[in-house]
C-alpha positions in Angstrom: 0.1 -0.1 0.1 3.0 2.4 0.7 5.0 1.5 -2.5 7.9 -0.1 -0.8 10.6 -1.4 -2.9 10.8 -4.6 -0.6 7.5 -6.2 -2.0 7.4 -8.2 -4.7 5.2 -7.2 -7.6 2.8 -10.4 -7.5 2.4 -9.6 -3.6 1.7 -6.0 -4.3 -1.0 -6.5 -7.0 -2.5 -9.4 -4.9 -3.0 -7.0 -1.9 -4.2 -4.2 -4.1 -6.8 -6.2 -5.7 -7.9 -7.6 -2.4 -8.3 -4.0 -1.1 -10.2 -2.9 -4.1 -12.5 -5.8 -4.0 -13.0 -5.0 -0.1 -13.2 -1.2 -0.8 -10.4 -0.7 1.8 -9.1 2.9 2.6 -5.9 3.1 4.6 -6.8 4.8 7.9 -5.4 8.3 7.7 -4.6 9.1 11.4 -2.5 5.5 11.6 -0.9 6.6 8.8 0.0 9.8 10.5 1.4 8.3 13.7 3.8 5.9 11.5 5.2 8.5 9.0 4.8 11.6 11.1 3.0 13.2 8.5 -0.8 14.2 8.0 -0.5 15.9 4.7 -2.8 18.2 6.0 -2.5 22.2 6.3 -4.5 23.9 8.6 -5.9 27.4 7.8 -7.4 29.4 10.6 -9.1 32.7 9.7 -10.6 35.5 11.9 -14.0 34.9 9.9 -15.5 33.3 7.0 -18.1 35.5 6.0 -17.7 37.6 3.1 -16.1 37.5 -0.6 -12.9 38.3 0.7 -12.4 34.9 2.7 -14.0 33.1 0.1 -11.1 34.1 -2.3 -8.4 33.5 -0.3 -9.8 30.0 0.5 -10.2 29.3 -3.2 -6.6 30.3 -3.7 -5.0 28.2 -0.7 -7.2 25.2 -1.8 -5.6 25.6 -5.6 -2.4 25.5 -3.7 -2.9 22.4 -1.7 -4.0 20.2 -4.5 -1.1 21.1 -6.6 1.1 20.1 -3.7 -0.9 17.1 -2.7 -2.1 18.4 0.7 -5.6 18.3 2.2 -7.1 21.7 3.9 -8.7 21.9 7.3 -10.3 25.4 7.2 -11.9 27.2 10.9 -12.6 30.3 12.2 -12.0 32.4 15.0 -15.5 34.2 14.7 -14.0 37.3 15.1 -12.2 36.5 18.5 -8.3 36.1 19.1 -9.2 34.4 22.2 -10.3 31.6 20.4 -6.7 30.8 19.2 -5.9 28.6 22.0 -9.0 26.3 21.5 -8.5 25.7 17.8 -4.8 25.3 18.1 -5.1 22.6 20.9 -8.1 20.7 18.8 -5.9 20.4 15.6 -2.8 19.7 17.4 -1.1 16.5 15.9 -3.7 16.4 13.0 -1.8 19.1 10.6 1.7 19.2 9.4 1.4 23.3 9.3 -0.9 26.0 9.9 -1.7 29.4 8.1 -3.0 31.6 10.8 -5.0 35.0 9.5 -4.5 37.0 12.7 -5.3 40.8 11.7 -5.5 42.3 15.3 -3.3 45.0 16.8 -2.5 42.8 20.1 -1.7 39.7 18.2 1.9 39.7 19.4 1.4 39.7 22.9 -1.9 37.3 22.7 -0.1 34.5 20.1 3.6 34.6 22.0 2.9 31.6 24.4 0.3 29.6 22.5 2.2 29.0 19.0 2.5 25.5 17.8 5.5 23.6 17.4 4.5 22.7 13.8 5.5 25.3 10.9 3.3 28.3 11.2 3.0 31.5 8.8 0.6 34.5 10.0 -1.1 36.4 7.7 -2.1 40.1 8.0 -0.4 40.0 11.5 1.3 43.3 12.9 4.6 41.5 13.0 6.2 38.1 13.0 5.9 36.2 16.5 8.2 33.7 17.8 9.9 33.0 14.7 6.8 32.5 12.7 6.9 34.9 9.5 4.1 37.4 9.0 2.9 38.1 5.4 1.0 41.2 5.0 -0.5 43.4 2.6 0.0 47.2 2.0 -3.1 48.5 3.7 -2.0 52.1 4.4 -0.2 52.3 0.9 -3.8 51.2 -0.4 -5.3 53.9 1.4 -2.9 56.7 0.3 -3.8 55.6 -3.6 -7.4 56.1 -2.9 -6.6 59.7 -1.7 -4.2 60.6 -4.2 -7.2 59.4 -6.5 -9.7 61.6 -5.2 -7.2 64.6 -5.2 -6.8 63.8 -8.9 -10.3 64.1 -9.4 -10.4 67.3 -7.4 -12.3 66.0 -4.6 -10.9 67.5 -1.3 -13.2 67.4 1.3 -13.0 63.9 2.3 -14.2 61.3 5.0 -13.4 57.8 6.2 -15.9 55.1 7.1 -13.1 53.0 9.7 -13.3 49.3 10.2 -13.8 47.9 13.5 -11.3 48.8 16.3 -8.6 46.4 17.2 -8.3 45.3 13.9 -4.9 46.0 12.0 -5.9 46.1 8.5 -8.4 48.7 9.6 -5.9 50.5 11.6 -3.4 50.4 8.5 -5.8 51.7 6.1 -7.4 54.7 8.4 -3.4 55.8 9.0 -2.5 55.6 5.6 -5.7 57.7 4.7 -5.0 60.1 7.4 -1.5 60.5 6.5 -2.1 61.1 2.8 -5.1 63.9 3.6 -2.2 65.8 5.8 0.1 65.6 3.2 -2.1 67.4 0.9 -2.2 70.0 3.5 -6.2 69.0 4.1 -8.3 69.0 7.4 -8.7 65.5 8.4 -12.4 64.6 9.6 -13.1 62.3 12.4 -13.7 59.1 11.3 -17.1 57.4 11.1 -16.9 54.2 13.2 -17.7 50.9 11.0 -17.3 47.3 11.9 -16.9 45.8 8.2 -20.5 45.0 7.6 -22.9 46.2 5.1 -25.4 47.7 7.7 -22.3 50.0 9.1 -21.7 51.3 6.0 -25.7 51.8 5.2 -25.8 53.8 8.7 -22.7 56.0 7.8 -24.4 56.6 4.8 -27.4 57.9 6.4 -25.5 59.7 8.8 -23.5 61.5 6.0 -26.6 62.4 3.9 -28.2 63.9 7.2 -25.4 66.5 7.7 -25.8 70.0 6.3 -22.2 69.9 5.2 -21.6 66.8 3.1 -18.3 65.4 2.2 -17.4 65.4 -1.7 -15.8 62.0 -1.3 -15.9 58.9 0.9 -13.6 56.1 1.6 -15.1 53.1 3.3 -12.3 50.8 5.1 -13.7 47.9 3.4 -16.2 46.9 0.1 -19.3 45.8 2.3 -19.2 49.0 4.2 -19.0 50.9 0.7 -21.7 48.9 -0.8 -24.0 49.5 2.0 -23.0 53.2 1.6 -23.8 53.2 -1.7 -27.4 52.2 -0.9 -27.6 54.8 1.5 -26.8 57.4 -0.9 -29.0 56.3 -3.5 -31.9 56.2 -1.1 -31.5 59.8 -0.4 -31.1 60.7 -4.1 -27.9 61.4 -3.9 -25.8 61.0 -7.6 -22.6 59.2 -7.3 -20.0 60.4 -8.2 -21.4 63.7 -9.4 -22.3 64.7 -5.8 -20.5 62.6 -3.5 -17.5 59.9 -4.6 -17.4 56.7 -3.1 -14.2 54.2 -2.8 -13.7 50.8 -1.0 -11.2 48.6 -0.2 -10.7 44.4 -1.1 -12.1 44.8 -4.6 -14.4 41.7 -3.9 -16.1 40.4 -7.2 -19.8 42.0 -6.6 -18.3 45.7 -6.5 -18.2 45.4 -10.6 -22.1 45.0 -10.8 -22.9 47.7 -8.4 -24.5 50.8 -9.7 -22.3 52.6 -10.6 -19.3 50.1 -10.3 -17.4 50.7 -7.2 -13.7 52.0 -7.2 -11.8 49.6 -4.8 -8.4 48.8 -3.7 -7.6 45.3 -5.0 -5.0 43.4 -2.6 -3.0 40.8 -3.8 -4.8 37.9 -2.4 -3.8 35.3 -4.7 -0.2 36.1 -4.4 -0.6 36.5 -0.8 -1.9 32.8 -1.1 0.8 31.4 -3.0 3.8 32.8 -0.9 2.0 31.7 2.1 1.7 28.1 1.0 4.9 27.9 -0.6 6.8 28.8 2.4 4.8 26.5 4.6 5.7 23.5 2.3 9.3 24.2 2.3 9.3 24.3 6.1 7.2 21.2 6.5 9.5 19.6 4.0 12.7 20.8 5.5 14.9 17.9 6.9 16.3 18.3 10.6 19.6 19.2 9.4 18.6 21.8 6.9 18.1 25.3 8.4 14.7 26.6 8.1 13.4 28.6 5.0 14.1 32.3 5.0 10.7 34.1 5.7 8.6 35.7 2.8 9.4 39.6 1.9 9.7 41.9 5.1 7.9 44.5 3.1 4.1 44.4 2.7 2.5 43.3 -0.5 1.7 46.2 -3.0 -2.0 47.0 -3.7 -3.7 48.2 -7.0 -6.3 51.0 -7.0 -9.1 49.9 -9.8 -10.9 52.9 -10.8 -14.7 52.4 -11.9 -17.5 54.9 -12.1 -18.0 55.4 -8.2 -15.4 57.8 -8.5 -14.7 58.5 -12.0 -17.6 59.3 -14.3 -15.5 58.6 -17.2 -14.8 54.9 -16.2 -16.5 52.6 -18.2 -19.9 51.4 -17.3 -19.3 47.5 -18.2 -17.7 45.4 -15.6 -13.8 44.9 -16.1 -11.9 42.1 -15.4 -9.9 41.8 -12.0 -6.3 41.3 -11.5 -5.3 37.8 -10.9 -9.1 36.3 -11.3 
């Protein structure tokens, strides 16, 4: 069954015939005890709701298939405290872990918990206990939005922020504020949000209720931007003629909003590929080999996809998205 060269061909064929007739399937757990390998990679995400996580899971699944690995996917349900319970449950069952922890206090909370199996962090503030961290340039993406607004002549801007304590959201807010300050413009107080469509909708209602409205809105993710678009449309606000709107994540649905949404495209595919390739190298490393070098220290660059929600000259027809 293991393809050993010590077994005669006649014996192997007889055993394989019997296994097929009996519908025998090797016991994965028993094999793992003998070989020390489960051929399974765990992917632990902060949440699994929304198109962003669907895109990431799809990419990691393709990587796993290409490398002959199985994928075990689970969620923290937005609570970093869940890490201890989940790592305890999967201990001994996986060869490596891809752990997405976009929380500002991830370093302090994770340090005593990380497993002895190879682990790579996604969207974490920094490496922890020798585990590399692969991040996206969230601040740079927000800067791209502000520069685009300025190029369109939009100078009065407001930011719908993501949840407090979230590293990605903090970086996007930081990049937005820095770019606005560099332009010599006043920085308005952020409107609080939680990445949900409802938060964006309520923020949009708040904006249209004000006597002095901003000329452009940057939402920290596309879900909130879509909710905000709905609130503006209900209020009779023309987008982008009266107020321009941009988001972040470039999820597939934003090509089909009315108007199509300008959004920052993060390199989801590249992030998944680089994380998986590093993990495979770490898992396959021989005891006398040095650990593989970590992924690039600089965050992966983002791309601004300009559509009709900020530029009335942009094509109305949905366009192809990078990497999809």
